[in-house]
C-alpha positions as semicolon CSV with decimal commas, in nm:
position;residue;x (nm);y (nm);z (nm)
1;M;11,509;20,309;13,831
2;K;11,075;20,381;13,784
3;E;10,928;20,607;14,060
4;E;10,740;20,495;14,306
5;K;10,407;20,656;14,280
6;T;10,178;20,735;14,625
7;Y;9,823;20,800;14,626
8;E;9,839;21,101;14,825
9;K;10,050;21,298;14,584
10;S;9,837;21,253;14,287
11;W;9,528;21,366;14,482
12;K;9,673;21,637;14,554
13;N;9,711;21,766;14,210
14;L;9,355;21,900;14,232
15;G;9,243;22,106;13,915
16;F;8,964;22,345;13,843
17;F;8,730;22,333;13,591
18;D;8,490;22,647;13,466
19;E;8,190;22,669;13,308
20;S;8,357;22,607;12,973
21;I;8,518;22,280;12,981
22;D;8,432;21,963;12,827
23;K;8,504;21,626;12,920
24;N;8,641;21,610;12,545
25;E;8,881;21,868;12,614
26;I;9,101;21,649;12,811
27;T;9,355;21,470;12,611
28;S;9,592;21,192;12,629
29;D;9,812;20,942;12,475
30;L;9,609;20,684;12,704
31;P;9,222;20,603;12,665
32;V;9,053;20,805;12,917
33;R;8,809;20,737;13,164
34;Y;8,591;21,026;13,266
35;S;8,383;21,013;13,588
36;A;8,128;21,219;13,781
37;R;8,208;21,220;14,206
38;A;7,977;21,418;14,481
39;V;8,046;21,507;14,826
40;L;7,646;21,476;14,975
41;I;7,553;21,635;15,238
42;T;7,222;21,562;15,393
43;E;6,981;21,787;15,551
44;D;7,066;21,734;15,868
45;N;7,458;21,875;15,747
46;N;7,583;21,417;15,753
47;F;7,759;21,286;15,445
48;I;7,699;20,982;15,256
49;L;7,962;20,785;15,219
50;S;7,903;20,443;14,966
51;H;8,037;20,125;15,117
52;S;8,254;19,831;14,938
53;I;8,178;19,516;15,161
54;S;8,441;19,356;14,872
55;H;8,703;19,622;14,870
56;D;8,666;19,691;15,262
57;A;8,683;20,069;15,189
58;H;8,408;20,391;15,180
59;C;8,426;20,634;14,902
60;V;8,236;20,948;14,776
61;P;7,934;20,868;14,553
62;G;8,041;20,861;14,196
63;G;8,127;20,669;13,871
64;G;8,150;20,676;13,446
65;I;8,012;20,932;13,275
66;E;7,818;20,775;12,961
67;E;7,899;20,858;12,634
68;D;7,577;21,090;12,586
69;E;7,587;21,257;12,911
70;T;7,740;21,564;13,097
71;I;7,910;21,593;13,371
72;E;7,628;21,730;13,588
73;E;7,387;21,440;13,447
74;A;7,651;21,177;13,522
75;T;7,652;21,338;13,918
76;I;7,295;21,326;13,938
77;R;7,281;20,987;13,824
78;E;7,544;20,839;14,026
79;C;7,435;21,032;14,295
80;K;7,078;20,853;14,292
81;E;7,184;20,530;14,254
82;E;7,465;20,486;14,491
83;T;7,287;20,664;14,763
84;G;6,915;20,685;14,662
85;Y;6,887;21,041;14,696
86;D;6,783;21,313;14,448
87;V;7,072;21,597;14,440
88;E;7,132;21,995;14,351
89;F;7,452;22,125;14,354
90;V;7,622;22,340;14,569
91;T;7,955;22,381;14,410
92;K;8,246;22,236;14,208
93;L;8,542;22,116;14,421
94;G;8,770;22,052;14,117
95;Y;8,887;21,799;13,890
96;F;9,197;21,513;13,924
97;K;9,345;21,332;13,653
98;V;9,524;21,093;13,748
99;H;9,725;20,783;13,546
100;N;9,584;20,474;13,661
101;E;9,787;20,161;13,584
102;K;9,627;19,788;13,493
103;F;9,297;19,860;13,647
104;F;9,067;19,767;13,411
105;G;9,315;19,530;13,237
106;T;9,505;19,843;13,069
107;D;9,690;20,143;13,155
108;Y;9,462;20,454;13,125
109;L;9,420;20,854;13,245
110;S;9,134;20,872;13,464
111;V;8,957;21,226;13,490
112;S;8,746;21,194;13,769
113;F;8,518;21,607;13,780
114;S;8,381;21,634;14,201
115;Y;8,103;21,852;14,328
116;L;7,986;21,968;14,655
117;V;7,564;21,814;14,623
118;R;7,294;21,884;14,857
119;A;7,027;21,576;14,925
120;I;6,718;21,707;14,840
121;G;6,383;21,437;14,946
122;T;6,389;21,144;15,097
123;Q;6,651;20,841;15,018
124;Q;6,485;20,610;14,828
125;E;6,644;20,258;14,708
126;L;6,921;20,214;14,592
127;N;6,942;20,143;14,211
128;L;7,283;19,962;14,140
129;M;7,458;19,830;13,840
130;D;7,500;19,439;13,889
131;H;7,907;19,542;13,932
132;E;7,830;19,761;14,192
133;K;7,578;19,516;14,364
134;S;7,888;19,201;14,386
135;L;8,079;19,503;14,538
136;G;7,827;19,487;14,850
137;L;7,835;19,858;14,755
138;S;7,555;20,008;15,073
139;A;7,529;20,370;15,164
140;E;7,664;20,481;15,486
141;C;7,567;20,871;15,657
142;Y;7,836;20,985;15,923
143;S;7,921;21,336;16,058
144;Y;8,149;21,464;15,895
145;E;8,461;21,398;16,174
146;D;8,336;21,022;16,182
147;S;8,333;21,020;15,794
148;I;8,715;21,122;15,804
149;K;8,753;20,909;16,070
150;V;8,642;20,639;15,860
151;L;8,858;20,717;15,539
152;E;9,155;20,752;15,688
153;E;9,093;20,428;15,906
154;D;9,031;20,288;15,556
155;I;9,315;20,424;15,394
156;A;9,609;20,303;15,695
157;R;9,432;19,954;15,633
158;T;9,389;19,891;15,260
159;G;9,551;20,226;15,096
160;N;9,265;20,233;14,869
161;H;9,306;20,500;14,633
162;Y;8,931;20,588;14,637
163;S;8,900;20,667;14,978
164;V;9,276;20,886;14,960
165;R;9,066;21,110;14,667
166;S;8,759;21,080;14,887
167;L;8,905;21,243;15,219
168;Y;9,077;21,486;14,997
169;L;8,770;21,562;14,857
170;M;8,582;21,590;15,192
171;K;8,812;21,798;15,299
172;E;8,785;22,077;15,026
173;A;8,405;22,061;15,073
174;K;8,461;22,121;15,445
175;K;8,689;22,427;15,349
176;Y;8,379;22,523;15,158
177;L;8,152;22,529;15,376
178;D;8,330;22,646;15,650
179;N;8,362;22,988;15,446
180;L;7,996;23,025;15,440
181;K;7,948;23,090;15,821
């Protein structure tokens, strides 16, 4: 009997990475897809979530790391494309390793490196890729409490694993910010 997987369990295995980790150090028998994710906080201490109309769900900004990019470069690029903001790094939140089944037509290991970043400057126009446009992707601004509520509602309604991961990252970012006070 195959063990039933729950995303909630998967996202609780947040690993931490240090200055020396390289995306090529993680090995797997499965194909590996590397991505960069960011909890983005604005100057007025609100949070930006990406909203996909076609998935009817929200998540923190992020996406795949291109072959010639560092994790940090991908984080900056993804935030700029999906939110219109330039960002500065606040802290590393960690990384997730999750086995995804048949998401891109094949089983693969998803490795997502995650940061807390702060928006700098004013928001510019989004620079979405064609597949992101087809998802109806937009950037939405919420207070911390409202972002948690939106993500919890998405999870209850759709079970979307991006929302589950994002909820966990939001809570980790909040712990970090609370410790600064």
